[in-house]
C-alpha positions as CSV (number, residue, x, y, z in Angstrom):
1,M,-151.0,85.9,18.2
2,G,-147.8,86.5,17.7
3,S,-147.1,83.7,15.8
4,E,-149.7,84.0,13.7
5,R,-148.7,87.3,12.3
6,D,-145.3,85.8,12.1
7,K,-147.0,82.9,9.6
8,K,-149.0,86.2,7.3
9,E,-145.4,88.1,7.8
10,Q,-143.6,84.9,6.0
11,S,-146.3,83.7,3.6
12,L,-146.0,86.9,2.1
13,F,-142.6,87.4,1.5
14,A,-142.2,83.3,0.6
15,M,-140.3,82.2,-2.0
16,P,-143.6,81.5,-4.8
17,N,-145.0,84.8,-3.4
18,I,-142.3,86.8,-4.5
19,L,-141.9,85.4,-7.9
20,S,-145.5,85.7,-8.6
21,M,-145.4,89.4,-8.0
22,L,-142.2,89.8,-9.8
23,Y,-143.6,87.8,-13.4
24,F,-146.7,89.6,-13.0
25,L,-144.5,92.8,-12.9
26,S,-143.0,91.8,-15.7
27,G,-146.1,90.3,-18.2
28,A,-147.5,93.4,-16.9
29,M,-144.0,95.5,-18.5
30,L,-143.7,93.2,-21.9
31,I,-147.7,94.1,-22.5
32,A,-147.2,97.6,-21.8
33,S,-143.6,97.3,-24.2
34,M,-145.6,95.8,-26.8
35,S,-148.7,98.6,-26.2
36,L,-145.7,101.3,-26.8
37,A,-144.6,99.8,-30.0
38,G,-147.4,100.1,-31.9
39,G,-148.9,96.5,-31.5
40,V,-146.7,95.2,-34.6
41,P,-144.4,92.7,-31.3
42,L,-147.3,90.3,-30.5
43,H,-144.7,88.1,-29.3
44,L,-144.2,91.0,-26.7
45,G,-147.8,90.2,-25.5
46,L,-148.4,86.6,-25.7
47,V,-144.7,85.9,-23.4
48,G,-146.1,89.2,-20.4
49,A,-149.8,87.0,-20.7
50,L,-147.8,83.9,-20.2
51,N,-145.8,85.5,-17.2
52,I,-149.2,86.8,-16.4
53,S,-150.9,83.3,-16.0
54,V,-147.5,81.9,-14.4
55,S,-148.1,84.4,-11.6
56,Y,-151.5,83.3,-11.0
57,S,-151.0,79.6,-11.0
58,L,-147.8,80.0,-8.6
59,T,-150.2,81.5,-6.4
60,K,-152.8,78.9,-6.3
61,K,-149.5,75.8,-7.1
62,K,-151.8,73.5,-8.8
63,K,-150.4,70.6,-11.4
64,R,-150.7,72.5,-14.1
65,S,-148.4,75.0,-12.5
66,L,-145.7,73.4,-12.5
67,Y,-146.1,72.6,-16.4
68,I,-146.8,76.6,-17.2
69,A,-144.2,77.7,-15.2
70,I,-141.3,75.3,-17.1
71,F,-142.9,76.0,-20.3
72,T,-142.8,79.3,-19.6
73,S,-139.3,79.8,-17.9
74,L,-138.0,78.3,-20.9
75,L,-139.8,80.8,-24.0
76,N,-138.5,83.4,-21.6
77,L,-134.8,82.4,-21.3
78,T,-134.6,81.7,-25.4
79,F,-136.6,84.7,-25.9
80,G,-134.0,86.8,-23.3
81,F,-131.0,85.2,-25.2
82,I,-132.5,85.8,-29.0
83,I,-132.7,89.6,-27.8
84,L,-129.5,90.1,-25.7
85,T,-127.7,88.6,-28.9
86,A,-129.5,90.8,-31.3
87,L,-128.7,94.1,-29.1
88,M,-125.3,92.7,-28.6
89,A,-124.5,92.6,-32.4
90,L,-125.9,96.4,-33.2
91,F,-124.6,97.4,-29.4
92,S,-123.8,101.4,-29.0
93,P,-122.7,102.6,-25.5
94,I,-126.2,104.9,-25.0
95,M,-127.2,104.4,-22.3
96,E,-131.3,103.4,-22.9
97,E,-129.3,100.2,-25.0
98,I,-127.6,99.2,-21.6
99,L,-131.2,100.1,-19.0
100,I,-132.7,97.6,-21.8
101,L,-129.6,95.1,-21.7
102,M,-130.1,95.5,-18.1
103,G,-133.3,94.9,-18.1
104,V,-133.2,91.5,-19.7
105,A,-130.4,90.4,-18.2
106,A,-132.5,90.6,-14.9
107,H,-136.0,89.0,-16.9
108,M,-133.8,86.1,-17.9
109,A,-132.7,85.8,-14.3
110,L,-135.7,85.9,-13.0
111,S,-136.9,83.3,-15.6
112,A,-133.8,80.5,-14.6
113,I,-135.1,81.1,-11.2
114,L,-138.5,80.4,-11.5
115,L,-137.1,77.4,-13.0
116,A,-134.6,76.6,-10.5
117,Y,-137.6,76.6,-7.9
118,V,-140.1,74.9,-9.7
119,I,-138.2,71.7,-10.1
120,Y,-137.3,71.7,-7.3
121,A,-140.1,72.4,-5.6
122,R,-142.3,70.1,-7.6
123,K,-144.2,67.8,-4.7
124,T,-146.1,71.4,-3.5
125,F,-147.5,71.7,-6.7
126,S,-150.9,69.1,-6.3
């Protein structure tokens, strides 16, 4: 009984589940920021929807999730690099901009970790 409980706790905090939860939160925040901006930046909604689909596909571990995760990670890294470049060009030491920079940097780190994980564990996706 103790080993079943350990397996359940271990599986909840396994790398795919943590990445899945973080990607779901990231997608929800991107869609919320698109909504708060008046719906004009449609690319935020697209990237947010892709993040939510990656979150779902990581839990199911289908063959297509490998390709979706790689595509979304590369898209997120490109998207984050462009945002960081634009924000650094217009940088002023305001707390709001510093928090945005930190959030984008964290999102890029999450995307790089997901890309590395998917490439490393590609045999588990069947």
